[in-house]
N, CA, C and O atoms as a Tripos MOL2 file, in Angstrom:
@<TRIPOS>MOLECULE
protein
  228   227    57     0     0
PROTEIN
NO_CHARGES

@<TRIPOS>ATOM
      1 N          16.0610   23.7520   19.6550 N.3       1 MET1
      2 CA         17.1220   22.7790   19.8400 C.3       1 MET1
      3 C          16.7390   21.7510   20.9050 C.2       1 MET1
      4 O          16.9780   20.5550   20.7420 O.2       1 MET1
      5 N          16.1500   22.2270   21.9810 N.am      2 GLN2
      6 CA         15.7520   21.3370   23.0710 C.3       2 GLN2
      7 C          14.6610   20.3570   22.6150 C.2       2 GLN2
      8 O          14.6480   19.1950   23.0220 O.2       2 GLN2
      9 N          13.7490   20.8430   21.7670 N.am      3 LYS3
     10 CA         12.6590   19.9950   21.2750 C.3       3 LYS3
     11 C          13.2060   18.8750   20.3880 C.2       3 LYS3
     12 O          12.7680   17.7290   20.4860 O.2       3 LYS3
     13 N          14.1500   19.2070   19.5360 N.am      4 GLY4
     14 CA         14.7600   18.2040   18.6620 C.3       4 GLY4
     15 C          15.5470   17.1820   19.4580 C.2       4 GLY4
     16 O          15.5200   15.9940   19.1400 O.2       4 GLY4
     17 N          16.2430   17.6260   20.4840 N.am      5 LEU5
     18 CA         17.0070   16.7120   21.3280 C.3       5 LEU5
     19 C          16.0710   15.7780   22.0940 C.2       5 LEU5
     20 O          16.3740   14.5970   22.2680 O.2       5 LEU5
     21 N          14.9480   16.3000   22.5460 N.am      6 THR6
     22 CA         13.9690   15.4870   23.2560 C.3       6 THR6
     23 C          13.3900   14.4160   22.3300 C.2       6 THR6
     24 O          13.2360   13.2630   22.7330 O.2       6 THR6
     25 N          13.0760   14.7900   21.1130 N.am      7 ARG7
     26 CA         12.5390   13.8200   20.1490 C.3       7 ARG7
     27 C          13.5670   12.7440   19.8290 C.2       7 ARG7
     28 O          13.2290   11.5640   19.7330 O.2       7 ARG7
     29 N          14.8080   13.1470   19.6660 N.am      8 LEU8
     30 CA         15.8690   12.1870   19.3720 C.3       8 LEU8
     31 C          16.0530   11.2160   20.5350 C.2       8 LEU8
     32 O          16.2410   10.0180   20.3210 O.2       8 LEU8
     33 N          16.0000   11.7230   21.7490 N.am      9 LEU9
     34 CA         16.1320   10.8680   22.9280 C.3       9 LEU9
     35 C          14.9610    9.8950   23.0320 C.2       9 LEU9
     36 O          15.1550    8.7240   23.3600 O.2       9 LEU9
     37 N          13.7530   10.3700   22.7560 N.am     10 MET10
     38 CA         12.5800    9.4900   22.8070 C.3      10 MET10
     39 C          12.6700    8.4020   21.7360 C.2      10 MET10
     40 O          12.3300    7.2480   21.9970 O.2      10 MET10
     41 N          13.1260    8.7600   20.5340 N.am     11 LEU11
     42 CA         13.3020    7.7830   19.4660 C.3      11 LEU11
     43 C          14.3310    6.7330   19.8650 C.2      11 LEU11
     44 O          14.1420    5.5440   19.6100 O.2      11 LEU11
     45 N          15.4090    7.1680   20.4830 N.am     12 PHE12
     46 CA         16.4580    6.2540   20.9250 C.3      12 PHE12
     47 C          15.9210    5.2860   21.9800 C.2      12 PHE12
     48 O          16.2490    4.1000   21.9490 O.2      12 PHE12
     49 N          15.1120    5.7700   22.9000 N.am     13 ILE13
     50 CA         14.5280    4.9150   23.9400 C.3      13 ILE13
     51 C          13.5850    3.8890   23.3210 C.2      13 ILE13
     52 O          13.5820    2.7240   23.7180 O.2      13 ILE13
     53 N          12.7830    4.3230   22.3480 N.am     14 VAL14
     54 CA         11.8600    3.3890   21.6730 C.3      14 VAL14
     55 C          12.6420    2.3200   20.9250 C.2      14 VAL14
     56 O          12.2740    1.1450   20.9550 O.2      14 VAL14
     57 N          13.7170    2.7160   20.2540 N.am     15 LEU15
     58 CA         14.5120    1.7440   19.5020 C.3      15 LEU15
     59 C          15.1800    0.7440   20.4200 C.2      15 LEU15
     60 O          15.3090   -0.4280   20.0660 O.2      15 LEU15
     61 N          15.6040    1.1790   21.5840 N.am     16 ILE16
     62 CA         16.2390    0.2630   22.5280 C.3      16 ILE16
     63 C          15.2050   -0.6710   23.1510 C.2      16 ILE16
     64 O          15.4940   -1.8430   23.3940 O.2      16 ILE16
     65 N          14.0120   -0.1630   23.4080 N.am     17 SER17
     66 CA         13.0020   -0.9690   24.0870 C.3      17 SER17
     67 C          12.4330   -2.0690   23.1920 C.2      17 SER17
     68 O          11.9990   -3.1020   23.7010 O.2      17 SER17
     69 N          12.4230   -1.8770   21.8910 N.am     18 PHE18
     70 CA         11.9320   -2.9070   20.9740 C.3      18 PHE18
     71 C          13.1010   -3.7210   20.4450 C.2      18 PHE18
     72 O          14.1600   -3.1840   20.1160 O.2      18 PHE18
     73 N          12.8890   -5.0020   20.3720 N.am     19 SER19
     74 CA         13.8920   -5.8530   19.7560 C.3      19 SER19
     75 C          13.7630   -5.7150   18.2450 C.2      19 SER19
     76 O          12.6590   -5.7490   17.7040 O.2      19 SER19
     77 N          14.8750   -5.5630   17.5820 N.am     20 SER20
     78 CA         14.8190   -5.3630   16.1320 C.3      20 SER20
     79 C          14.2520   -6.5810   15.4260 C.2      20 SER20
     80 O          13.5980   -6.4480   14.3910 O.2      20 SER20
     81 N          14.4880   -7.7490   15.9620 N.am     21 CYS21
     82 CA         13.9570   -8.9580   15.3390 C.3      21 CYS21
     83 C          12.4300   -8.9930   15.3950 C.2      21 CYS21
     84 O          11.7830   -9.4180   14.4370 O.2      21 CYS21
     85 N          11.8610   -8.5530   16.5000 N.am     22 SER22
     86 CA         10.3980   -8.5720   16.5970 C.3      22 SER22
     87 C           9.7730   -7.5430   15.6570 C.2      22 SER22
     88 O           8.7020   -7.7760   15.0980 O.2      22 SER22
     89 N          10.4410   -6.4150   15.4880 N.am     23 ILE23
     90 CA          9.9260   -5.3880   14.5670 C.3      23 ILE23
     91 C           9.9650   -5.9140   13.1310 C.2      23 ILE23
     92 O           8.9820   -5.8010   12.3980 O.2      23 ILE23
     93 N          11.0930   -6.4860   12.7370 N.am     24 ILE24
     94 CA         11.2320   -7.0180   11.3790 C.3      24 ILE24
     95 C          10.2560   -8.1770   11.1670 C.2      24 ILE24
     96 O           9.6700   -8.3050   10.0920 O.2      24 ILE24
     97 N          10.0810   -9.0210   12.1870 N.am     25 GLY25
     98 CA          9.1370  -10.1290   12.0780 C.3      25 GLY25
     99 C           7.7180   -9.6360   11.8540 C.2      25 GLY25
    100 O           6.9750  -10.2140   11.0610 O.2      25 GLY25
    101 N           7.3370   -8.5710   12.5490 N.am     26 GLY26
    102 CA          6.0020   -7.9990   12.3640 C.3      26 GLY26
    103 C           5.8100   -7.4340   10.9740 C.2      26 GLY26
    104 O           4.7430   -7.5750   10.3750 O.2      26 GLY26
    105 N           6.8510   -6.7920   10.4630 N.am     27 ILE27
    106 CA          6.7780   -6.2280    9.1090 C.3      27 ILE27
    107 C           6.6030   -7.3460    8.0850 C.2      27 ILE27
    108 O           5.7850   -7.2280    7.1730 O.2      27 ILE27
    109 N           7.3680   -8.4330    8.2290 N.am     28 PHE28
    110 CA          7.2660   -9.5270    7.2740 C.3      28 PHE28
    111 C           5.9200  -10.2430    7.3750 C.2      28 PHE28
    112 O           5.3720  -10.6670    6.3580 O.2      28 PHE28
    113 N           5.3800  -10.3820    8.5890 N.am     29 LYS29
    114 CA          4.0660  -11.0090    8.7320 C.3      29 LYS29
    115 C           2.9940  -10.1690    8.0380 C.2      29 LYS29
    116 O           2.1110  -10.7110    7.3730 O.2      29 LYS29
    117 N           3.0710   -8.8660    8.1910 N.am     30 ALA30
    118 CA          2.1170   -7.9840    7.5160 C.3      30 ALA30
    119 C           2.3030   -8.0690    6.0060 C.2      30 ALA30
    120 O           1.3270   -8.0490    5.2560 O.2      30 ALA30
    121 N           3.5500   -8.1650    5.5600 N.am     31 GLY31
    122 CA          3.8370   -8.2640    4.1320 C.3      31 GLY31
    123 C           3.2920   -9.5370    3.5260 C.2      31 GLY31
    124 O           2.7930   -9.5350    2.4010 O.2      31 GLY31
    125 N           3.3870  -10.6310    4.2750 N.am     32 VAL32
    126 CA          2.8670  -11.9090    3.7820 C.3      32 VAL32
    127 C           1.3500  -11.8290    3.6360 C.2      32 VAL32
    128 O           0.7940  -12.3030    2.6450 O.2      32 VAL32
    129 N           0.6830  -11.2330    4.6180 N.am     33 GLY33
    130 CA         -0.7770  -11.0950    4.5460 C.3      33 GLY33
    131 C          -1.2110  -10.2620    3.3610 C.2      33 GLY33
    132 O          -2.1470  -10.6270    2.6490 O.2      33 GLY33
    133 N          -0.5390   -9.1480    3.1450 N.am     34 VAL34
    134 CA         -0.8710   -8.2790    2.0120 C.3      34 VAL34
    135 C          -0.5590   -8.9770    0.6970 C.2      34 VAL34
    136 O          -1.3150   -8.8510   -0.2660 O.2      34 VAL34
    137 N           0.5370   -9.7050    0.6500 N.am     35 GLY35
    138 CA          0.9070  -10.4330   -0.5650 C.3      35 GLY35
    139 C          -0.1200  -11.4850   -0.9390 C.2      35 GLY35
    140 O          -0.4870  -11.6230   -2.1060 O.2      35 GLY35
    141 N          -0.5800  -12.2240    0.0550 N.am     36 ILE36
    142 CA         -1.6030  -13.2390   -0.2000 C.3      36 ILE36
    143 C          -2.8860  -12.5970   -0.7020 C.2      36 ILE36
    144 O          -3.5160  -13.1040   -1.6310 O.2      36 ILE36
    145 N          -3.2790  -11.4750   -0.0870 N.am     37 PHE37
    146 CA         -4.4830  -10.7700   -0.5230 C.3      37 PHE37
    147 C          -4.3560  -10.3040   -1.9650 C.2      37 PHE37
    148 O          -5.3040  -10.4330   -2.7390 O.2      37 PHE37
    149 N          -3.2070   -9.7670   -2.3370 N.am     38 ILE38
    150 CA         -3.0080   -9.2750   -3.7050 C.3      38 ILE38
    151 C          -3.0530  -10.4300   -4.7020 C.2      38 ILE38
    152 O          -3.6470  -10.2990   -5.7720 O.2      38 ILE38
    153 N          -2.4300  -11.5600   -4.3630 N.am     39 VAL39
    154 CA         -2.4400  -12.7160   -5.2690 C.3      39 VAL39
    155 C          -3.8660  -13.2200   -5.4750 C.2      39 VAL39
    156 O          -4.2560  -13.5170   -6.6040 O.2      39 VAL39
    157 N          -4.6470  -13.3200   -4.4010 N.am     40 VAL40
    158 CA         -6.0320  -13.7780   -4.5190 C.3      40 VAL40
    159 C          -6.8450  -12.7970   -5.3580 C.2      40 VAL40
    160 O          -7.6590  -13.2120   -6.1830 O.2      40 VAL40
    161 N          -6.6280  -11.4900   -5.1500 N.am     41 ALA41
    162 CA         -7.3630  -10.4860   -5.9240 C.3      41 ALA41
    163 C          -7.0160  -10.5680   -7.4090 C.2      41 ALA41
    164 O          -7.9050  -10.4690   -8.2550 O.2      41 ALA41
    165 N          -5.7410  -10.7460   -7.7340 N.am     42 VAL42
    166 CA         -5.3330  -10.8460   -9.1430 C.3      42 VAL42
    167 C          -5.9170  -12.0980   -9.7810 C.2      42 VAL42
    168 O          -6.3820  -12.0440  -10.9200 O.2      42 VAL42
    169 N          -5.9050  -13.2130   -9.0780 N.am     43 ILE43
    170 CA         -6.4890  -14.4480   -9.6210 C.3      43 ILE43
    171 C          -7.9880  -14.2720   -9.8540 C.2      43 ILE43
    172 O          -8.5160  -14.7340  -10.8650 O.2      43 ILE43
    173 N          -8.6750  -13.6050   -8.9240 N.am     44 ALA44
    174 CA        -10.1140  -13.3660   -9.0930 C.3      44 ALA44
    175 C         -10.3790  -12.4770  -10.3080 C.2      44 ALA44
    176 O         -11.3260  -12.7200  -11.0560 O.2      44 ALA44
    177 N          -9.5630  -11.4650  -10.5070 N.am     45 ILE45
    178 CA         -9.7340  -10.5760  -11.6680 C.3      45 ILE45
    179 C          -9.4920  -11.3420  -12.9670 C.2      45 ILE45
    180 O         -10.2280  -11.1630  -13.9370 O.2      45 ILE45
    181 N          -8.4620  -12.1960  -12.9910 N.am     46 ILE46
    182 CA         -8.1680  -12.9760  -14.1970 C.3      46 ILE46
    183 C          -9.3220  -13.9280  -14.5050 C.2      46 ILE46
    184 O          -9.7310  -14.0530  -15.6600 O.2      46 ILE46
    185 N          -9.8460  -14.5960  -13.4840 N.am     47 ILE47
    186 CA        -10.9930  -15.5020  -13.6930 C.3      47 ILE47
    187 C         -12.2030  -14.7220  -14.1900 C.2      47 ILE47
    188 O         -12.9200  -15.1990  -15.0700 O.2      47 ILE47
    189 N         -12.4420  -13.5400  -13.6490 N.am     48 PHE48
    190 CA        -13.5620  -12.7080  -14.0870 C.3      48 PHE48
    191 C         -13.4080  -12.3080  -15.5530 C.2      48 PHE48
    192 O         -14.3680  -12.3760  -16.3210 O.2      48 PHE48
    193 N         -12.2170  -11.8970  -15.9360 N.am     49 ILE49
    194 CA        -11.9820  -11.4900  -17.3240 C.3      49 ILE49
    195 C         -12.1460  -12.6770  -18.2710 C.2      49 ILE49
    196 O         -12.7730  -12.5470  -19.3230 O.2      49 ILE49
    197 N         -11.5920  -13.8250  -17.9070 N.am     50 ILE50
    198 CA        -11.7150  -15.0060  -18.7680 C.3      50 ILE50
    199 C         -13.1760  -15.4330  -18.8920 C.2      50 ILE50
    200 O         -13.6170  -15.8180  -19.9750 O.2      50 ILE50
    201 N         -13.9200  -15.3680  -17.8060 N.am     51 SER51
    202 CA        -15.3380  -15.7480  -17.8820 C.3      51 SER51
    203 C         -16.1280  -14.7790  -18.7590 C.2      51 SER51
    204 O         -17.0500  -15.2020  -19.4560 O.2      51 SER51
    205 N         -15.7890  -13.4970  -18.7390 N.am     52 LYS52
    206 CA        -16.4660  -12.5260  -19.5980 C.3      52 LYS52
    207 C         -16.1030  -12.7480  -21.0740 C.2      52 LYS52
    208 O         -16.9460  -12.5540  -21.9500 O.2      52 LYS52
    209 N         -14.8760  -13.1460  -21.3530 N.am     53 ILE53
    210 CA        -14.4530  -13.3650  -22.7350 C.3      53 ILE53
    211 C         -15.1640  -14.5810  -23.3340 C.2      53 ILE53
    212 O         -15.6240  -14.5290  -24.4750 O.2      53 ILE53
    213 N         -15.2550  -15.6650  -22.5760 N.am     54 PHE54
    214 CA        -15.8120  -16.8990  -23.1150 C.3      54 PHE54
    215 C         -17.3130  -17.0220  -22.9470 C.2      54 PHE54
    216 O         -17.9050  -17.9480  -23.5020 O.2      54 PHE54
    217 N         -17.9540  -16.1310  -22.2080 N.am     55 ASP55
    218 CA        -19.4040  -16.1940  -22.0050 C.3      55 ASP55
    219 C         -20.1790  -15.2450  -22.9270 C.2      55 ASP55
    220 O         -21.3370  -14.9350  -22.6480 O.2      55 ASP55
    221 N         -19.5790  -14.7910  -23.9880 N.am     56 LYS56
    222 CA        -20.2860  -13.8990  -24.9150 C.3      56 LYS56
    223 C         -21.3260  -14.7010  -25.6710 C.2      56 LYS56
    224 O         -20.9900  -15.6070  -26.4340 O.2      56 LYS56
    225 N         -22.5910  -14.3660  -25.4580 N.am     57 LYS57
    226 CA        -23.6830  -15.0870  -26.1360 C.3      57 LYS57
    227 C         -24.4510  -14.1660  -27.0240 C.2      57 LYS57
    228 O         -25.4050  -14.5910  -27.6760 O.2      57 LYS57
@<TRIPOS>BOND
     1     1     2 1
     2     2     3 1
     3     3     4 2
     4     3     5 am
     5     5     6 1
     6     6     7 1
     7     7     8 2
     8     7     9 am
     9     9    10 1
    10    10    11 1
    11    11    12 2
    12    11    13 am
    13    13    14 1
    14    14    15 1
    15    15    16 2
    16    15    17 am
    17    17    18 1
    18    18    19 1
    19    19    20 2
    20    19    21 am
    21    21    22 1
    22    22    23 1
    23    23    24 2
    24    23    25 am
    25    25    26 1
    26    26    27 1
    27    27    28 2
    28    27    29 am
    29    29    30 1
    30    30    31 1
    31    31    32 2
    32    31    33 am
    33    33    34 1
    34    34    35 1
    35    35    36 2
    36    35    37 am
    37    37    38 1
    38    38    39 1
    39    39    40 2
    40    39    41 am
    41    41    42 1
    42    42    43 1
    43    43    44 2
    44    43    45 am
    45    45    46 1
    46    46    47 1
    47    47    48 2
    48    47    49 am
    49    49    50 1
    50    50    51 1
    51    51    52 2
    52    51    53 am
    53    53    54 1
    54    54    55 1
    55    55    56 2
    56    55    57 am
    57    57    58 1
    58    58    59 1
    59    59    60 2
    60    59    61 am
    61    61    62 1
    62    62    63 1
    63    63    64 2
    64    63    65 am
    65    65    66 1
    66    66    67 1
    67    67    68 2
    68    67    69 am
    69    69    70 1
    70    70    71 1
    71    71    72 2
    72    71    73 am
    73    73    74 1
    74    74    75 1
    75    75    76 2
    76    75    77 am
    77    77    78 1
    78    78    79 1
    79    79    80 2
    80    79    81 am
    81    81    82 1
    82    82    83 1
    83    83    84 2
    84    83    85 am
    85    85    86 1
    86    86    87 1
    87    87    88 2
    88    87    89 am
    89    89    90 1
    90    90    91 1
    91    91    92 2
    92    91    93 am
    93    93    94 1
    94    94    95 1
    95    95    96 2
    96    95    97 am
    97    97    98 1
    98    98    99 1
    99    99   100 2
   100    99   101 am
   101   101   102 1
   102   102   103 1
   103   103   104 2
   104   103   105 am
   105   105   106 1
   106   106   107 1
   107   107   108 2
   108   107   109 am
   109   109   110 1
   110   110   111 1
   111   111   112 2
   112   111   113 am
   113   113   114 1
   114   114   115 1
   115   115   116 2
   116   115   117 am
   117   117   118 1
   118   118   119 1
   119   119   120 2
   120   119   121 am
   121   121   122 1
   122   122   123 1
   123   123   124 2
   124   123   125 am
   125   125   126 1
   126   126   127 1
   127   127   128 2
   128   127   129 am
   129   129   130 1
   130   130   131 1
   131   131   132 2
   132   131   133 am
   133   133   134 1
   134   134   135 1
   135   135   136 2
   136   135   137 am
   137   137   138 1
   138   138   139 1
   139   139   140 2
   140   139   141 am
   141   141   142 1
   142   142   143 1
   143   143   144 2
   144   143   145 am
   145   145   146 1
   146   146   147 1
   147   147   148 2
   148   147   149 am
   149   149   150 1
   150   150   151 1
   151   151   152 2
   152   151   153 am
   153   153   154 1
   154   154   155 1
   155   155   156 2
   156   155   157 am
   157   157   158 1
   158   158   159 1
   159   159   160 2
   160   159   161 am
   161   161   162 1
   162   162   163 1
   163   163   164 2
   164   163   165 am
   165   165   166 1
   166   166   167 1
   167   167   168 2
   168   167   169 am
   169   169   170 1
   170   170   171 1
   171   171   172 2
   172   171   173 am
   173   173   174 1
   174   174   175 1
   175   175   176 2
   176   175   177 am
   177   177   178 1
   178   178   179 1
   179   179   180 2
   180   179   181 am
   181   181   182 1
   182   182   183 1
   183   183   184 2
   184   183   185 am
   185   185   186 1
   186   186   187 1
   187   187   188 2
   188   187   189 am
   189   189   190 1
   190   190   191 1
   191   191   192 2
   192   191   193 am
   193   193   194 1
   194   194   195 1
   195   195   196 2
   196   195   197 am
   197   197   198 1
   198   198   199 1
   199   199   200 2
   200   199   201 am
   201   201   202 1
   202   202   203 1
   203   203   204 2
   204   203   205 am
   205   205   206 1
   206   206   207 1
   207   207   208 2
   208   207   209 am
   209   209   210 1
   210   210   211 1
   211   211   212 2
   212   211   213 am
   213   213   214 1
   214   214   215 1
   215   215   216 2
   216   215   217 am
   217   217   218 1
   218   218   219 1
   219   219   220 2
   220   219   221 am
   221   221   222 1
   222   222   223 1
   223   223   224 2
   224   223   225 am
   225   225   226 1
   226   226   227 1
   227   227   228 2
@<TRIPOS>SUBSTRUCTURE
     1 MET1         2 RESIDUE 1 A MET
     2 GLN2         6 RESIDUE 1 A GLN
     3 LYS3        10 RESIDUE 1 A LYS
     4 GLY4        14 RESIDUE 1 A GLY
     5 LEU5        18 RESIDUE 1 A LEU
     6 THR6        22 RESIDUE 1 A THR
     7 ARG7        26 RESIDUE 1 A ARG
     8 LEU8        30 RESIDUE 1 A LEU
     9 LEU9        34 RESIDUE 1 A LEU
    10 MET10       38 RESIDUE 1 A MET
    11 LEU11       42 RESIDUE 1 A LEU
    12 PHE12       46 RESIDUE 1 A PHE
    13 ILE13       50 RESIDUE 1 A ILE
    14 VAL14       54 RESIDUE 1 A VAL
    15 LEU15       58 RESIDUE 1 A LEU
    16 ILE16       62 RESIDUE 1 A ILE
    17 SER17       66 RESIDUE 1 A SER
    18 PHE18       70 RESIDUE 1 A PHE
    19 SER19       74 RESIDUE 1 A SER
    20 SER20       78 RESIDUE 1 A SER
    21 CYS21       82 RESIDUE 1 A CYS
    22 SER22       86 RESIDUE 1 A SER
    23 ILE23       90 RESIDUE 1 A ILE
    24 ILE24       94 RESIDUE 1 A ILE
    25 GLY25       98 RESIDUE 1 A GLY
    26 GLY26      102 RESIDUE 1 A GLY
    27 ILE27      106 RESIDUE 1 A ILE
    28 PHE28      110 RESIDUE 1 A PHE
    29 LYS29      114 RESIDUE 1 A LYS
    30 ALA30      118 RESIDUE 1 A ALA
    31 GLY31      122 RESIDUE 1 A GLY
    32 VAL32      126 RESIDUE 1 A VAL
    33 GLY33      130 RESIDUE 1 A GLY
    34 VAL34      134 RESIDUE 1 A VAL
    35 GLY35      138 RESIDUE 1 A GLY
    36 ILE36      142 RESIDUE 1 A ILE
    37 PHE37      146 RESIDUE 1 A PHE
    38 ILE38      150 RESIDUE 1 A ILE
    39 VAL39      154 RESIDUE 1 A VAL
    40 VAL40      158 RESIDUE 1 A VAL
    41 ALA41      162 RESIDUE 1 A ALA
    42 VAL42      166 RESIDUE 1 A VAL
    43 ILE43      170 RESIDUE 1 A ILE
    44 ALA44      174 RESIDUE 1 A ALA
    45 ILE45      178 RESIDUE 1 A ILE
    46 ILE46      182 RESIDUE 1 A ILE
    47 ILE47      186 RESIDUE 1 A ILE
    48 PHE48      190 RESIDUE 1 A PHE
    49 ILE49      194 RESIDUE 1 A ILE
    50 ILE50      198 RESIDUE 1 A ILE
    51 SER51      202 RESIDUE 1 A SER
    52 LYS52      206 RESIDUE 1 A LYS
    53 ILE53      210 RESIDUE 1 A ILE
    54 PHE54      214 RESIDUE 1 A PHE
    55 ASP55      218 RESIDUE 1 A ASP
    56 LYS56      222 RESIDUE 1 A LYS
    57 LYS57      226 RESIDUE 1 A LYS
């Protein structure tokens, strides 16, 4: 019981010490980076597939 209460108190202190806006902002910045990477990867795969289809000799 004491261990669980200690963990809950530590979590509460961490949540108070961080501003929720900065946490959400960091999550969205990471999401934008990953999204851009995925879009570039999908475009590269599509270009690769199209080049393989039309380059059959």
